Every structure is written in structure tokens, then in C-alpha cells.
C-alpha positions as CSV (number, residue, x, y, z in Angstrom):
1,M,-0.2,-0.1,-0.1
2,W,1.2,3.1,-1.0
3,W,-0.1,6.4,-0.7
4,N,-4.5,5.5,-2.0
5,F,-3.0,2.7,-4.0
6,V,-2.8,-1.3,-2.8
7,G,-0.4,-3.7,-5.4
8,R,1.0,-6.9,-5.0
9,T,4.4,-5.0,-6.9
10,L,5.9,-2.2,-7.4
11,Q,4.5,-2.2,-11.3
12,E,1.1,-2.3,-9.7
13,I,1.5,1.2,-7.4
14,E,3.0,2.7,-10.5
15,Q,0.6,1.7,-12.7
16,A,-2.5,2.5,-10.6
17,R,-0.4,6.1,-9.9
18,E,-0.5,6.7,-13.6
19,D,-3.8,5.8,-14.0
20,W,-4.7,8.3,-11.4
21,M,-2.7,11.2,-13.0
22,K,-4.4,10.6,-15.9
23,G,-8.1,9.9,-14.4
24,A,-8.6,6.9,-16.1
25,R,-9.7,3.9,-14.4
26,F,-10.4,5.6,-10.9
27,G,-14.2,6.2,-10.6
28,E,-15.2,10.2,-9.8
29,V,-16.0,11.8,-6.3
30,K,-19.5,12.6,-5.8
31,G,-20.0,16.0,-3.4
32,Y,-16.4,16.5,-3.7
33,D,-16.3,20.6,-5.8
34,G,-12.7,20.8,-6.3
35,G,-10.1,19.2,-8.6
36,P,-8.9,15.7,-8.6
37,L,-5.5,15.9,-6.0
38,P,-2.4,14.5,-7.2
39,A,-0.8,11.9,-6.2
40,P,2.6,12.7,-5.0
41,E,5.9,11.2,-6.3
42,L,7.0,7.5,-5.3
43,P,9.7,7.5,-3.2
44,P,13.2,6.8,-4.8
45,V,13.5,3.6,-3.0
46,P,12.0,0.9,-3.3
47,L,8.4,0.0,-1.7
48,K,8.9,-2.3,1.5
49,P,6.0,-4.8,1.4
50,R,4.2,-4.9,5.0
51,G,4.1,-8.6,5.2
52,R,1.7,-10.1,7.6
53,V,2.3,-9.9,11.7
54,R,0.5,-12.3,13.5
């Protein structure tokens, strides 16, 4: 998970961010008067999986 995106791989997170920035794949937020919030840049380091802790 990163920002508002969930993915199994870094590539899935990158694709979700790209789709969000293009206005594709995600639905419209009803009742919000402003424009879409831009997703922050991905960090310059590899994302670390959170894993499951039991």
C-alpha cells in the first residue's frame, strides 16, 4: 500500500499512480467540489512490503 493505492508489486503501484494522474480507471468522487488531488511522486527507494504479522 502506498498513498491511496494497493498493489502486490511496485509495478502495480506505479500503474495505479499513472492511471490516477491520467484520470483513468478510478471513478469520480461525488460531492467533492475541487479537482482531483495529485498523487505524490513515488519515493526514490524501493517500497517495502508490509507483510502479515500474526
